[in-house]
C-alpha positions, 0 to 999 in steps of 0.5 A: 607530485603525480605520485601524491595525486595518485595517492589522493585518487586511491585514498578518495576511491577507498573513502567511496567504497567504504561509504557505500559499504555503509549503505543498507540494502535489502530485498523483501517479497511478501505474497498475501492471500486474503478473502477480499481485496478491500481498499481505502473503504472499496470493497473491490473484490469479495473473493479471495485474491493474491496480492505479491509485492516485490521491494528493494532497498538501498539506504533510505530509498525503495521501489516497491512493485505490487499486484493483485490477482483474482483467485476465484473461478471466474473465467474471465479473470481467475489467475489474472493480474488486475492491478500492478502498482509501482512505488518509488519512495525515500524515508529518513529518521530525524530524532523520533520522527519517521518522514517519507515521501513517494510517487505511485503509479496505479496500473489495471492490466486485464481490467475494462470499462464500459461507457455508453453514448447517448445513443445507447451504443457502449464502448469497451476501453481499457481501465484508465491508470492513474498517479498518486503523490505522498507524504508521511510522518510517524513518530517513535512513541507509544502507540506509534501514531502516523499520518500519511497524505496521498494526492492523485494528480492524475485521473482524481485530482484529489486528496486522501488522508489516513491516520493510523495507531498501533502496538505490537506485543511479544507472545513468545519467542518467535511470535508476536501480535500486532494491532493497529487502527486507522481512520481515512478521509477523502476530499470532494473530489477524491470521493467523487471520483471513487465512490460517486459522492461529491462531498468530503467526509470521513472514509473508512475505518479500519481495526486489524490483528496480525500474528506474525510467526517468525519460521526463521531468520529470513522468512515469516508467515503472518495470518491477520484479520481486519474489519472495515466500516465506513463512519459517514452515513451517506458515503455508505450509501454511495459504496454499496451502490457502487461496490455493493458492499459497505462494510468487510470482515476480511482476513488471510495469511502473508508469507514474507522472505527478507534478505 
């Protein structure tokens, strides 16, 4: 009887080891250097930035660390990370649908904000971080339509959604062409928090093209260019007042390593 129990445990351990061996794992490092930091219609930095990221995956789970560093000669910020974001997500393929959920923590080290009191005195404080939860769906059909919805549960308490389509072409053996278009929407709370406009609106229309080049099996180099515009005139005025820009053409190159 003891021998049978022992064999049973061995069999269970063997099955567990076999199941673990079938779970796909991976690590990816991306290092983009771009001419401007543009995010959801906001030109947060109109000069060069580096935005390295690290992603680890196991099965359908992923953990991502992302950052942004100013590369200009500004003595107050050059060479410092002024944003670091942390994302935990889960995705699953069901038929032709790719479903995903996750949470994002936004933090802003080395960033401050000034507030002025009624008596004219100013206070400098650390720029507040915030948290978003999101859900996404993509469909494996022509143009790969996708929709992602984000809700800020912390500082903003607002909703942002973005729909996109895109297509990839093989230009030659190791060179491709990726084309993508996306259109964002923000509710009144979201736009009030980020633009100072207390109204729901279509946010950012972004058109982009990328040229992924496979250097080796694990290493790729991807030049890209994008154009961002704000289709809503009121949001255009608000963005220009808040960020100094209402549209942007920006580009760069991304070095990616995956294994």
